[in-house]
C-alpha positions in Angstrom: -13.3 15.6 8.8 -13.6 12.3 10.7 -10.6 10.5 12.1 -11.1 6.8 11.3 -7.8 5.5 12.5 -5.4 6.9 15.1 -1.7 6.1 15.5 -2.3 3.1 17.7 -5.0 1.8 15.3 -2.5 2.0 12.4 0.1 0.2 14.4 -2.3 -2.7 15.3 -3.6 -2.9 11.7 -0.1 -3.2 10.3 0.9 -5.8 12.8 -2.2 -7.8 11.9 -1.6 -7.6 8.1 2.0 -8.5 8.6 0.9 -11.6 10.5 -1.5 -12.5 7.8 1.3 -12.2 5.2 3.3 -14.7 7.3 0.4 -17.1 7.5 -0.5 -16.8 3.8 3.2 -17.5 2.8 4.0 -20.1 5.5 6.7 -17.9 6.9 9.3 -15.7 5.2 11.0 -18.0 2.7 10.6 -16.5 -0.8 8.7 -13.5 0.7 9.6 -10.0 -0.4 7.7 -6.7 0.4 7.2 -4.0 -2.2 5.6 -0.6 -1.3 3.9 1.5 -3.8 5.4 5.0 -3.8 4.7 7.1 -1.6 2.6 6.1 1.4 2.6 2.4 0.4 6.3 2.5 1.1 5.6 3.4 4.8 3.2 0.5 5.1 5.8 -1.8 3.6 8.6 -0.6 5.9 6.4 -1.0 8.9 5.3 -4.5 7.8 8.9 -5.4 7.3 9.7 -4.3 10.9 6.7 -6.2 12.3 7.8 -9.4 10.5 11.4 -8.9 11.8 10.0 -8.6 15.3 7.8 -11.8 14.9 10.2 -14.0 13.0 13.7 -12.5 13.6 14.2 -12.2 9.8 14.5 -9.1 7.8 12.5 -9.7 4.6 13.8 -7.8 1.5 11.8 -4.6 0.9 11.6 -2.4 -2.2 9.9 0.7 -3.5 7.8 0.6 -6.7 7.1 3.7 -8.7 4.0 3.3 -10.8 3.9 6.8 -12.4 4.7 5.6 -15.9 2.1 2.8 -15.7 -0.9 5.0 -14.8 -3.8 4.9 -17.2 -4.3 8.7 -16.9 -0.6 9.5 -17.7 -1.4 11.5 -20.8 -4.4 13.4 -19.3 -4.4 16.9 -18.0 -5.4 15.7 -14.5 -2.3 13.5 -14.0 0.2 15.1 -11.7 2.4 12.0 -11.3 6.1 12.6 -11.1 8.4 9.6 -11.8 11.0 9.1 -9.1 11.9 5.6 -10.0 11.6 2.2 -8.4 14.2 0.9 -5.8 14.1 -2.9 -5.9 17.6 -4.3 -5.5 16.6 -8.0 -5.4 15.3 -10.5 -7.9 11.5 -10.8 -8.1 11.6 -14.0 -10.1 10.0 -16.9 -8.2 9.2 -14.7 -5.1 6.0 -14.1 -3.3 5.5 -10.4 -3.5 3.6 -8.6 -0.7 2.5 -5.5 -2.5 1.6 -2.7 0.0 -0.5 0.5 -0.3 -2.1 2.9 2.1 -5.6 3.3 0.6 -7.3 1.0 -1.9 -10.0 2.6 -4.0 -10.8 1.9 -7.7 -8.1 -0.7 -8.3 -6.3 1.4 -10.9 -3.2 1.8 -8.7 -3.1 -2.0 -8.3 -3.4 -2.5 -12.1 -0.5 -0.1 -12.6 1.6 -1.7 -9.9 1.1 -5.2 -11.4 2.2 -3.9 -14.8 5.3 -2.3 -13.2 6.1 -5.4 -11.3 5.8 -7.6 -14.4 8.3 -5.4 -16.1 10.8 -6.2 -13.4 10.4 -10.0 -13.3 8.1 -12.9 -12.9 7.0 -13.3 -9.4 5.6 -16.6 -8.1 2.7 -14.7 -6.6 1.6 -11.1 -5.9 -0.5 -10.5 -2.9 -2.0 -7.1 -1.9 -1.9 -5.6 1.5 -3.8 -2.3 2.2 -4.0 -0.3 5.3 -7.5 0.9 4.3 -10.0 -0.3 1.7 -12.7 2.3 0.9 -14.5 0.3 -1.8 -15.8 1.6 -5.1 -13.8 -0.8 -7.2 -13.7 -0.2 -10.9 -11.3 -3.1 -11.6 -11.6 -6.7 -10.2 -9.0 -6.5 -7.5 -9.3 -7.2 -3.8 -6.7 -7.1 -1.0 -5.4 -10.3 0.6 -5.4 -8.4 3.9 -6.8 -5.0 4.9 -6.2 -3.1 8.1 -9.6 -1.4 8.1 -12.6 -1.3 5.7 -14.0 2.2 5.5 -17.3 2.5 3.6 -17.5 5.8 1.8 -19.4 7.6 -0.8 -17.7 8.5 -4.1 -17.9 12.2 -3.0 -15.7 11.4 0.1 -12.0 10.9 0.3 -9.8 8.8 2.6 -6.4 10.1 3.4 -3.7 8.3 5.3 -1.0 10.4 7.1 2.2 9.1 8.5 4.8 10.9 10.6 7.5 10.2 8.0 5.7 12.0 5.2 3.1 14.3 6.8 4.3 15.1 10.3 1.2 13.6 11.9 -0.3 10.1 12.0 -3.9 9.1 11.3 -6.4 8.1 8.6 -9.0 10.7 7.8 -12.4 10.7 6.0 -13.0 13.9 4.2 -16.4 15.0 3.0 -16.9 16.5 -0.5 -14.5 19.4 -1.0 -13.1 19.3 2.5 -9.4 19.4 3.2 -7.3 18.6 6.2 -6.6 21.4 8.6 -3.1 23.0 8.3 -0.7 22.3 11.1 
């Protein structure tokens, strides 16, 4: 196991991608943030807080559940559990900052866009990822990335946050390797 980002690295990366979201959207007007359940929600909440610190504005933030949009939903390997989306604002005409922790094949992004489209017609959808590990199977790229981590397809990148995992860091795991138990 290799630690590729520590807590302070994650904080700096999220501050940077929040700043890039403000630049791309010329401020906060019509900007909303949507986190992909589960760890994308943490990235979204932290981006929302960074934007509040920078601009003095609390941008609306919601949670998107993509479980029903997954392309492997009917396979034996899909362990997705639908918990529901929590978006209590109108997406129509908004610039949606879609957040996730680790970008890999692009299949999560495809499912997220399908789920967003079922909720309204956004003016734009931009993607913000804490980590991009490459190996895209679909033609998506993030508008801002906290860190690019080149990997082999046998490796795995895992983001941990205090809120969900009790520790904070981004880890590169070699084939078959797991994180040590705490």
